Structures are given as C-alpha cells and as structure tokens.
C-alpha positions in Angstrom: 58.4 30.8 86.2 58.9 33.0 89.2 59.3 31.1 92.5 60.5 31.7 96.1 62.4 29.5 98.5 60.3 31.2 101.2 57.4 29.0 100.3 59.2 25.7 100.8 57.6 23.5 103.5 54.6 25.7 103.8 50.9 24.9 103.0 48.7 27.2 100.9 45.0 26.9 100.0 44.4 28.3 96.5 40.8 29.2 95.7 39.9 29.9 92.1 41.9 28.1 89.3 41.6 30.4 86.4 44.7 31.9 84.9 46.2 33.6 88.0 45.1 30.8 90.3 46.6 28.1 88.1 49.8 30.0 87.8 49.9 30.4 91.6 49.5 26.6 92.1 52.3 25.8 89.7 54.7 28.4 91.2 54.0 27.3 94.7 54.6 23.6 93.9 57.8 24.5 92.1 58.8 26.5 95.2 58.4 23.4 97.4 55.0 24.2 99.0 52.1 21.9 99.7 49.0 23.1 97.9 45.3 22.6 98.5 43.3 23.8 95.4 39.7 24.2 94.4 37.5 25.7 91.7 33.8 25.0 91.2 34.5 24.4 87.5 35.6 20.8 86.9 37.6 21.6 83.8 39.8 24.0 85.7 40.4 21.5 88.4 41.3 18.9 85.8 43.7 21.3 84.0 45.5 22.1 87.3 45.9 18.4 88.1 47.3 17.6 84.6 49.6 20.6 84.7 51.1 19.5 88.1 52.3 16.1 86.8 55.6 17.4 85.7 56.2 19.1 89.1 55.5 17.6 92.5 52.0 16.3 92.0 52.2 14.4 95.4 52.1 17.9 97.0 48.9 18.9 95.3 45.5 18.1 96.8 42.4 19.1 94.9 39.4 19.0 97.2 36.2 21.0 97.8 36.7 23.7 100.5 33.4 23.0 102.1 34.5 22.4 105.7 36.0 25.9 106.0 36.9 25.7 109.7 39.0 22.5 109.2 41.4 24.0 106.6 44.9 24.5 108.0 47.2 26.7 105.9 49.9 29.3 106.1 48.1 31.4 103.6 44.9 31.5 101.6 45.6 32.4 98.0 42.4 33.9 96.4 41.8 34.7 92.8 40.8 38.3 92.3 37.2 37.2 91.4 36.6 35.7 94.8 34.6 38.3 96.9 36.4 39.1 100.1 33.4 40.7 101.6 31.1 37.6 101.1 33.1 34.4 100.9 33.0 32.1 104.0 36.7 31.3 103.7 37.5 35.0 104.0 35.6 35.1 107.3 37.5 32.0 108.5 40.8 33.6 107.5 40.1 36.8 109.4 39.0 34.8 112.5 42.1 32.6 112.5 44.6 35.2 111.4 45.7 33.4 108.3 46.7 35.9 105.6 44.6 36.2 102.5 46.8 36.9 99.5 46.9 36.8 95.7 49.4 36.1 93.0 50.7 39.6 93.1 51.6 39.2 96.8 53.4 35.9 95.9 55.3 37.9 93.3 56.2 40.5 95.9 57.5 37.8 98.2 59.6 36.4 95.4 61.2 39.7 94.4 64.2 39.4 96.7 65.4 36.3 94.9 65.1 37.9 91.4 67.8 39.7 89.5 67.9 43.4 90.3 64.8 45.0 88.8 62.0 47.6 89.2 58.3 47.4 89.4 55.7 49.8 88.0 52.2 49.3 89.3 49.2 51.0 87.5 45.7 51.3 88.9 42.6 53.4 88.2 39.0 52.8 87.3 39.5 53.6 83.6 42.5 53.7 81.3 44.9 51.4 83.2 45.1 48.7 80.4 46.1 51.3 77.8 48.6 53.0 80.2 50.1 49.7 81.3 50.6 48.5 77.7 52.0 52.0 76.7 54.6 52.0 79.5 55.6 48.4 78.5 55.9 49.4 74.9 58.0 52.5 75.6 60.4 50.4 77.7 60.8 47.8 75.0 61.3 50.6 72.5 64.1 51.9 74.7 65.7 48.5 74.8 64.9 47.9 78.5 63.8 44.3 79.3 60.2 44.4 80.5 57.4 42.0 81.4 53.7 42.8 81.2 51.4 41.3 83.8 48.8 41.6 86.6 45.4 42.3 85.2 46.7 42.2 81.6 48.5 39.6 79.6 49.9 36.5 81.2 50.0 35.9 84.9 53.2 37.3 86.3 54.2 34.2 88.2 54.0 32.1 85.0 56.6 34.3 83.2 60.3 33.9 83.2 62.3 36.2 85.4 63.8 39.3 83.8 67.5 39.8 83.6 69.2 42.4 85.7 67.9 45.9 85.0 64.5 44.7 83.9 61.1 46.3 84.7 57.9 44.5 85.6 54.9 46.5 84.5 51.8 45.4 86.4 48.2 46.5 85.8 46.5 46.2 89.2 42.8 46.1 89.8 41.4 47.1 93.2 40.7 43.4 93.8 44.4 42.5 93.2 45.5 45.4 95.5 43.2 44.0 98.2 45.1 40.7 98.1 48.5 42.4 98.3 50.4 43.5 101.4 54.0 44.0 100.5 54.4 45.2 96.9 56.7 48.2 97.1 56.5 49.7 93.5 59.4 51.8 92.4 56.8 53.7 90.4 53.1 53.6 91.3 50.4 55.2 89.1 46.8 56.1 89.8 44.8 57.4 86.8 41.4 58.1 88.3 38.7 56.8 90.7 35.1 56.8 89.7 32.3 54.6 91.2 32.8 50.9 90.2 32.6 47.5 91.9 30.7 48.9 94.8 29.1 45.5 95.6 32.6 44.5 96.8 33.2 47.5 99.1 31.7 49.5 101.9 30.6 52.3 99.7 32.7 54.4 97.3 35.1 55.5 100.1 36.0 51.8 100.6 36.7 51.4 96.9 38.9 54.5 96.9 40.7 53.3 100.0 41.6 50.1 98.1 43.3 52.1 95.3 45.2 54.3 97.9 46.8 51.2 99.4 49.1 50.9 96.3 50.9 54.0 97.6 50.8 53.0 101.3 52.9 50.0 100.4 55.6 52.2 98.8 58.8 53.2 100.4 59.7 56.9 100.6 61.7 58.0 97.6 59.7 55.8 95.2 57.7 57.7 92.5 53.9 58.3 93.0 52.1 59.5 89.9 48.5 60.5 90.4 45.8 61.9 88.1 43.9 64.6 90.0 40.9 64.9 87.7 38.5 63.7 90.4 38.0 64.4 94.1 38.8 60.9 95.3 42.2 60.8 93.4 43.0 64.3 94.7 42.4 62.9 98.2 44.9 60.1 97.6 47.5 62.7 96.3 47.0 64.6 99.6 47.5 61.4 101.6 50.8 60.8 99.9 52.0 64.4 100.4 50.9 64.4 104.1 52.9 61.1 104.6 56.1 63.1 104.0 56.4 62.1 100.4 55.6 65.4 98.6 58.8 65.1 96.7 57.8 61.7 95.4 54.5 63.0 94.0 53.8 63.9 90.4 50.2 65.1 89.7 48.6 64.8 86.3 46.1 67.6 85.9 43.0 67.2 83.6 42.6 69.1 80.4 46.3 69.5 79.6 46.6 70.4 75.9 49.2 68.5 73.9 49.9 67.6 70.3 48.6 64.0 69.8 48.8 64.1 66.0 51.9 62.0 65.9 50.3 59.3 68.2 47.7 57.5 66.0 46.7 55.0 68.6 46.4 57.7 71.4 43.6 60.0 70.3 41.2 61.8 72.6 41.5 63.8 75.8 41.5 60.6 77.9 44.5 59.2 76.0 46.3 62.5 76.6 46.0 61.8 80.3 47.1 58.2 79.8 50.1 59.3 77.8 51.1 62.0 80.4 51.0 59.3 83.1 53.1 56.9 81.0 55.6 59.7 80.2 56.0 60.5 83.9 56.4 56.9 84.8 59.1 56.3 82.1 60.9 59.5 83.1 60.9 58.2 86.7 62.6 55.0 85.4 65.2 57.1 83.6 64.1 56.4 80.1 65.5 59.0 77.6 63.1 61.4 75.9 63.9 60.2 72.4 62.8 56.7 73.3 59.7 58.0 74.9 58.8 59.9 71.8 59.4 56.9 69.6 57.3 54.7 71.9 54.4 57.1 71.8 54.5 57.3 68.0 54.8 53.6 67.4 52.3 52.3 70.1 49.8 50.1 68.3 47.0 50.4 70.9 45.1 47.6 72.5 42.8 45.2 70.6 39.2 46.3 70.9 40.0 49.7 72.5 40.0 52.4 69.9 41.9 50.0 67.7 42.5 51.3 64.2 41.4 48.4 62.0 41.8 49.8 58.5 41.5 52.8 56.2 39.4 52.5 53.1 39.0 55.3 50.6 40.1 57.8 53.2 37.7 56.4 55.8 39.2 55.2 59.1 37.5 52.1 60.8 38.0 51.9 64.6 37.1 49.0 66.8 36.2 50.1 70.3 34.2 47.0 71.2 35.5 47.1 74.8 33.4 50.2 75.4 30.5 48.3 77.1 28.8 51.4 78.7 28.1 55.0 77.8 30.9 56.3 80.1 33.5 54.4 78.3 32.1 55.3 74.8 32.2 59.0 75.5 36.0 59.5 75.1 36.0 57.7 71.7 33.3 60.0 70.4 35.4 63.0 71.4 38.5 61.6 69.7 37.4 62.0 66.1 35.8 65.1 64.4 33.3 63.3 62.2 32.0 60.0 63.3 29.7 57.3 61.9 28.8 55.7 65.2 27.8 52.0 65.5 26.2 51.4 68.9 23.9 49.0 70.6 23.7 45.5 72.1 22.5 44.5 75.5 22.0 47.8 77.2 23.2 48.4 80.8 21.2 51.6 81.2 18.2 53.2 79.5 20.1 56.4 78.5 23.1 57.7 76.6 23.6 60.9 78.7 27.3 60.3 79.3 27.8 60.4 75.5 25.9 63.6 74.9 29.0 65.8 74.8 30.2 63.8 71.8 27.0 64.2 69.8 28.3 67.2 67.8 31.0 64.9 66.3 28.4 62.4 65.0 27.5 62.4 61.3 25.1 59.5 61.6 24.4 56.7 64.1 23.6 53.0 63.4 21.9 51.0 66.1 22.2 47.3 66.5 21.2 44.4 68.8 18.6 44.4 71.6 19.0 48.2 72.0 18.3 49.0 68.3 14.9 50.6 68.9 15.6 52.1 72.3 18.7 53.9 71.2 17.2 54.9 67.9 14.4 56.6 69.9 16.8 58.3 72.2 18.8 59.7 69.3 15.9 60.6 67.0 15.7 64.3 66.5 19.2 64.9 67.7 21.3 63.2 65.1 20.5 61.1 62.0 20.1 57.5 62.9 19.6 54.2 61.1 18.2 51.0 62.6 20.7 48.5 61.3 19.9 45.6 63.6 23.1 43.7 62.9 26.8 44.6 63.1 27.5 43.5 59.5 24.6 45.6 58.2 25.8 48.6 60.2 29.3 48.3 58.8 28.0 48.2 55.3 25.7 51.1 55.8 28.3 53.2 57.5 30.9 52.5 54.9 28.5 53.5 52.1 27.7 56.8 53.8 31.1 57.8 55.1 33.3 60.3 53.2 37.1 60.6 53.2 38.4 62.1 56.4 35.5 60.6 58.5 35.6 57.6 60.9 33.4 54.6 61.2 33.5 53.8 64.9 32.2 50.7 66.7 31.8 51.9 70.3 28.6 50.1 71.4 28.0 51.5 74.9 26.5 48.1 75.6 27.3 44.6 76.7 27.7 42.1 73.8 25.8 39.0 75.0 22.7 39.5 72.9 24.5 38.7 69.6 28.1 37.7 70.5 30.1 35.5 72.9 31.8 38.5 74.4 33.2 42.0 73.5 36.2 40.3 71.9 34.0 38.2 69.6 32.1 41.4 68.7 35.3 43.2 67.9 36.6 40.3 65.8 33.4 40.3 63.8 33.6 44.0 63.2 37.1 43.5 61.9 35.9 40.7 59.6 33.0 42.9 58.3 35.4 45.7 57.5 37.8 43.3 55.7 34.8 42.0 53.7 34.4 45.5 52.2 37.7 45.4 50.4 
C-alpha cells in the first residue's frame, strides 16, 4: 500500500467506494487520517467497513453526506464517476475552498516518501489502455520494475511501492485528471482528443482543456509526447511549445508507415500510432532499443481489444468485444485484409458510417442481437450479410465460411446489454464459442 505521513491528523471525506475509493479509504487510514466515507450502494459501504477492521477502524465514519454544508474536511476525495459539474458536494467544496481530489492526487502527494522513481501518465480519448499496457510490458521486458494503475488494473494506492528505479505507468481519464493538481509526470502522453463525455464539460473545449492539464502539471525538462492527428491535440502541442517547452515535445504524426508484421497484437493504423507513442515514452525513460523491440514483439494485447483468441485451419479468431460503437470498430476492420465480421447488440446509433472505410475488407457480415435486422438492412447490397441472431450461431457460421488466411472478427459496434452482462461477458462467450469449434 502507498501512504503518506502528510495525511496524519487530517480529515478527508471520500465519496464513492468502488475500487479507487475503497483503496483511498484504506490508504488514508493507514496514513493516520480520519475518514468520512459514503457510497449509495450498501454492499460497497459494508465492504469498506469490513476492510478497515485491521487498520484504524475507530477513525472511519461511514455516513450519508446529505447535510452537505455541515461536512468539515481538509479534502474531498471523489471517485472519478462522481460528476464535478453536477454534484452538490462539489459546489460546497468550491464555496468553502476545500480541495476536491482523487486517488491519483493522493498518489502524487505520497511520491516524495517513495523510493526514487518515475511516472508515465497516458491520456487520450482512444487507445490509452493499449498504450499504457504496452509501455508497462516493454518496461518489464527490459527488466525495469513497473506498476500499472490509474484507469487500468488495480488502484495505484493499493499496490506495493516500487523499489528504487521503478516506473509507475498510469492510464489517466479526463475525470481523473480533473481530480489531480500536482502529478508531475516525467513522461506525459496524449494520444488524441475526439468528442466524448461532453455531459461532464462545458462543451468540447472544456473536455480538451482537461486533457491539456496533464502537461500543465509537468516541470520543464519532462517529456511531453503528443499525437497530432486532430486539431485539439495539435492545440495542446502548441500550448506546450509556447510555454517554453519545445525541447520537451515529441509529436506523433498520423499515417506514419511502419512494419507491424512482427507485432501480432498491434495490427492496424491506430495501433501503429499507439506503438509510436509507447516507443517514444520508453526512449524518454532510457530503455534500450533491443528491449523495446522485444516488448513490441511479445506484447499479448488486452483482453477484449483485438485479442487473438485462436487460429483454426488457418483462420484467425479475434475478440474485439470492447468496441461498443462504430468509431471503435473501424480500426479493427482496417487491421485485417479479409474479415468475417460479427456485429450487433444494443445499438448506440442507427448507422455504421464510421465503419464504411473498412467495408472493402469484409468478406461477409453476421448480425446479432437487437440490431440484427437494422444492421442487416444497412449492409444489404454493399456486402454479403447473414442474420445470425446469436453470437454462438454467428461464430459457427463464420467458421464454416472462412478460408485459411481470413479473420473471424467479433467487433460489435454496439453495447452488450441486450444479450450479455457486459462487454467482457460477451468476449468471454465468444472465446467459449470458438473453443467449442475445436
């Protein structure tokens, strides 16, 4: 666990007791703080109380934060899911001057007491999970102690501190950056900025400004790696340069051609950009080129994101269940030359326009779920399509039709909640259906 003596004798109010909130409570108690905690879900409240028994449970108070004005605290610790622009406690905090922070800011406050280390922070609308995991994998391949955290893996406060010379690799959503004031990353990475989460911000400019704060927190001399494939990210790069940090800046241009044939889990133009960002980050950390090459070649990919499940009779089966909208499916279609595409579920939009550039790669489509008929009608006349209805049926049909050298791709462009618990359940059932073929 990561703790700080700076919290001793202080009082914090923690709102939201999912993974990062629960880890914050435990770390603050271990650091000698008094903690008020609340979550609307009783099971999460009960779990935090049970977890505190081996610490200083007399310093933990679990109570509903309904009387907002009466709460006295040195800091409000919000989980990323709490909307800063709408929650009453955020208004109270702003009126009283009490800082609103998150678990990443608590980590930043604890850094001075940790063995000498570096931090890489990765943000962006798309690709940050893959890039974060890739950087972490390359570091481990090079024999450098590393921890994965933030918006991926385990909460960073709940992990053991690294030995001297280690690197903390943090995926950072805009929500987490909003709750952070002092995280000075030795390496900061921005992949891209496209419209997302606009219900939490004052328009797209507000969302982009949130991403830009990762670089505003950096000291001069620390590396800033920015993809410049969109106008908003170009604007952030210009801000960094105008702040007198042009020498710190590495720009990742779109459309850079590179040989990805030796990187089985990093196919497609989007993963070329992710790989370039990871390479630049690792070079900034001093990783040798041979280790970077080995890491790129051996990277296994992320579960449910262009995950290679199996190869049967020369046919590759790929689980891209995490692609829950057309925009996130498009790169997967572009990554393979001949695709049997399984799509459908609970549709978020009534079109597949974002995927259209990948249509020439599609041998046949198989529609499933609530969107079976709608997507079949959209695709009719453009590519061959079967109305499979179920995922298991689509897998069987695609396997029967696919020839050696082709790919059966689950990339649904839809939410999963019509037939599955979540996208992970959908991906797991795809894997099981593929295994049943053997």
